[in-house]
C-alpha positions, 0 to 999 in steps of 0.5 A: 431463014425461019424466025420461029421456034417451036416449044411444047404446044406453042409457036412463037418468034425465036427472039421471044422464045429465047427470052421466055424459054425458062418460063416454059420449064416452070411448074405454073406453065406446065399446069396451064398446059395441062389445064388447056388439055383438060378443057379440050378433053371436056369438049370446051371450046377455047379461043383463040384457036390453038395455033393463034394463042401466041400470035402477038409474039409471032407478029411483033418480034421481041427486038422490034417492040416499040409500043405495048397495048394491053388488053384483058383477055381474048374476045369470047365470041365465035370467030373474033379472037386471033391472038392480038388484043382488041383485034379481030380477023378480017371479015369479022365486025369490030366489037364495041371497044374496037369501034371506040378505038377507031372513033378516038383515032379519027378524032385524034388523027383524022383517020376515018374508021377502018374497013376491017377490025384486023390490027395486024398492020399495027403489030407488024410495025412494032405494036405488041397487042398483048392480052393479060390472059391469052385464052378464054372459054367460049362465051365465058369472059375471064374464064381462064383468069388465074390459071397461069397466063398472068404470070407469063405475061408479067414475065413478058413485060419484065423482059421488055422493060429490062431490054428497052427503057423507051417502050411505050406502055398503053394502059386502057382500064384498071386491069392494064394499069395493074398489069404494069404497076411496076413500070415507071418513067425510068423503065418506059413511057406510060399512057393511061386512060379508061378502057374503050368499052362503051361502059367507060369510054366517055369517062376519059378514053375519048379525048386521050389522044394516045395515038398522036402522043405515041407518035410524038414520043417515037419521034423524040426517040428517033423511031419511026412513027406508027402508021395507024391508018394502015389498019383501015386498008 
């Protein structure tokens, strides 16, 4: 049975569509769709490709979410963004932040650096790889901020916290912390560290040991731990 359902301009897993469908009728999202159409009319290149904007919501069904790793906005260089935060498609070299994520993973769980930067295997295990802003203009980071995406992704986190109070929110950097400012220990687990960017990784991202901490929490919640090594296969 097809577990996706189409709504105007986008595609997402049916469970996500059901909890978010009211958002698609609100003015802010209609304005966002208009803005994206205008970007196309102006000849602007927008990442990720249109059919991958909601990739995170296709790969990690609403009822399967165990962990949320929040990024800022998609990679803005050609070929990098495919709708999963921090991830790049197979065959694309891992950007610096992702290299640092793999470095911390190796220090934490002795898992060698992955051969690919594609984190799809994590998403398939219940790790929602969510960017606060879901699109970006080519070579212009943060170019689609404050256009409406943040309101939608706020609604995403709100729906998750209402549904499941044992979800683990991984907040790397200030923007991620701000995104989940309303999440408390009563509404979910919170793991915080500086962003894995080369500019801040040495300020506390390295040594955070979030990967082992996530699995420890999942085991305590009687959930299957994440096989982080799958991303290196």
